[in-house]
C-alpha positions in Angstrom: -259.8 81.6 -7.2 -259.6 85.2 -8.3 -257.9 86.8 -11.2 -256.0 89.7 -9.8 -255.0 92.9 -11.6 -251.4 93.0 -12.8 -249.4 96.1 -12.1 -248.0 97.8 -15.2 -244.5 99.4 -15.3 -243.7 102.1 -14.2 -245.2 101.3 -10.8 -243.0 102.0 -7.8 -244.0 98.6 -6.2 -242.3 96.8 -9.1 -239.0 98.3 -8.0 -239.2 97.4 -4.3 -237.6 94.3 -2.7 -240.3 91.9 -1.5 -240.4 90.7 2.1 -239.6 87.1 3.0 -242.6 84.9 3.7 -242.6 83.9 7.4 -245.5 81.5 7.5 -247.4 79.3 5.1 -251.1 79.7 5.9 -254.4 79.7 4.2 -254.0 83.3 3.1 -250.8 82.4 1.3 -252.3 79.4 -0.3 -255.2 81.6 -1.6 -252.6 84.1 -2.9 -250.8 81.2 -4.7 -254.0 79.9 -6.3 -255.0 83.4 -7.4 -251.5 84.0 -8.9 -251.7 80.8 -10.9 -255.1 81.7 -12.1 -254.0 85.2 -13.0 -250.8 83.9 -14.7 -252.7 81.3 -16.9 -255.4 83.9 -17.7 -252.9 86.6 -18.9 -251.5 84.2 -20.5 -248.0 84.0 -19.0 -245.5 81.4 -17.9 -244.5 83.1 -14.6 -245.8 85.6 -12.1 -244.3 87.2 -9.0 -246.4 88.4 -6.1 -245.2 92.1 -6.4 -246.8 92.1 -9.9 -250.2 91.7 -8.3 -249.3 94.3 -5.6 -248.3 91.8 -2.8 -244.8 92.5 -1.5 -244.0 89.0 -0.5 -241.3 86.6 -1.9 -243.6 84.1 -3.8 -243.6 83.2 -7.5 -245.6 81.0 -9.7 -244.5 79.4 -13.0 -245.4 76.8 -15.6 -243.2 76.6 -18.6 -244.9 73.6 -20.2 -246.0 74.8 -23.7 -246.2 71.7 -25.8 -249.7 70.7 -26.9 -251.0 67.7 -25.1 -248.4 67.8 -22.4 -249.6 68.1 -18.8 -249.2 71.5 -17.2 -246.7 71.8 -14.3 -247.9 74.6 -12.1 -245.2 75.5 -9.5 -245.4 77.8 -6.5 -242.0 78.8 -5.0 -241.9 80.6 -1.7 -238.7 82.5 -0.7 -236.9 81.1 -3.8 -233.2 81.7 -4.1 -230.6 80.7 -6.7 -228.0 78.5 -4.9 -225.9 77.7 -8.0 -225.6 79.2 -11.5 -223.8 77.8 -14.5 -221.0 79.8 -16.1 -222.5 79.0 -19.5 -225.1 81.6 -20.5 -228.1 81.6 -22.8 -230.0 84.4 -24.4 -233.7 84.4 -24.5 -236.3 86.9 -25.8 -238.1 87.8 -22.6 -241.4 89.5 -22.1 -243.2 90.4 -18.9 -246.9 90.6 -17.9 -246.1 94.0 -16.3 -244.6 95.3 -19.5 -247.1 94.0 -22.1 -246.2 93.5 -25.7 -242.5 94.5 -25.2 -239.7 91.9 -25.7 -235.9 91.9 -25.7 -233.1 89.5 -25.6 -231.7 89.0 -22.1 -228.6 86.9 -21.3 -228.7 84.8 -18.1 -227.0 81.7 -16.7 -228.1 78.7 -18.9 -228.8 76.6 -15.8 -229.5 77.4 -12.2 -230.3 75.5 -9.0 -233.0 77.0 -6.9 -234.1 76.2 -3.3 -237.5 77.3 -2.1 -240.3 76.4 0.3 -243.5 74.8 -1.0 -247.1 75.3 0.1 -246.6 72.6 2.8 -243.6 74.5 4.3 -241.1 71.9 3.1 -237.8 72.8 1.5 -237.5 71.9 -2.2 -234.5 72.2 -4.6 -234.3 71.7 -8.3 -231.9 72.4 -11.2 -233.6 74.3 -14.1 -232.4 74.6 -17.7 -233.8 76.2 -20.8 -236.9 78.2 -20.6 -237.5 77.1 -17.0 -234.1 78.6 -16.0 -234.9 81.9 -17.7 -238.3 82.1 -16.2 -237.3 81.3 -12.6 -234.5 83.9 -12.8 -236.8 86.5 -14.3 -239.4 85.9 -11.5 -236.8 86.0 -8.7 -235.6 89.3 -10.2 -239.1 90.7 -9.6 -238.8 89.8 -5.9 -235.6 91.9 -5.9 -237.2 94.9 -7.6 -235.5 94.2 -10.9 -237.2 94.1 -14.3 -236.0 92.5 -17.5 -235.6 95.9 -19.1 -233.0 96.7 -16.4 -230.7 94.5 -18.4 -231.1 96.7 -21.5 -229.3 99.8 -22.6 -230.7 103.1 -21.3 -232.2 104.2 -24.6 -234.2 101.0 -25.1 -235.3 101.0 -21.5 -236.5 104.6 -21.7 -238.3 103.9 -24.9 -240.2 100.9 -23.4 -240.9 102.9 -20.2 -242.5 105.7 -22.3 -244.6 103.2 -24.2 -245.8 101.8 -20.8 -246.7 105.3 -19.5 -248.7 105.9 -22.7 -250.5 102.5 -22.3 -251.4 103.3 -18.7 -252.8 106.7 -19.7 -254.9 105.0 -22.5 -256.2 102.4 -20.0 -257.0 105.1 -17.4 -259.1 107.0 -20.1 -260.9 103.8 -21.3 
């Protein structure tokens, strides 16, 4: 497993729609393992393939945060929301591609998601709480959407300027 570099906003690849995965093969399984390793190392609870520069519809997530509870690493290939509750919830979101920036985002409180697993089998699950927020956030990445796109233009521009400055500082280091 390899920890892959995470793209930092603004990067044009983060605004592109990812391509559907057409075959589950060893290369995809390696990508999934690398993404989980990268996500845990960051540390984060979710990661989409475009964040590591791979324009395919695959996400990883693990929202288990309680001490002593077993992790639940998930790999979702071509995930799509098939149902969303009318009830919404607001959660302070962050993003590995927008480090150290957080903002409240309102999303459906519960969603049902269908995806393909690493064996090529179709899976479906209803998510609530942090899991629902995370899976929607990661699916947004596959559609070229960032959590800051839900914010007002002033706040979004301020965060974008901070990220441009961070990228310049990292380039000089």
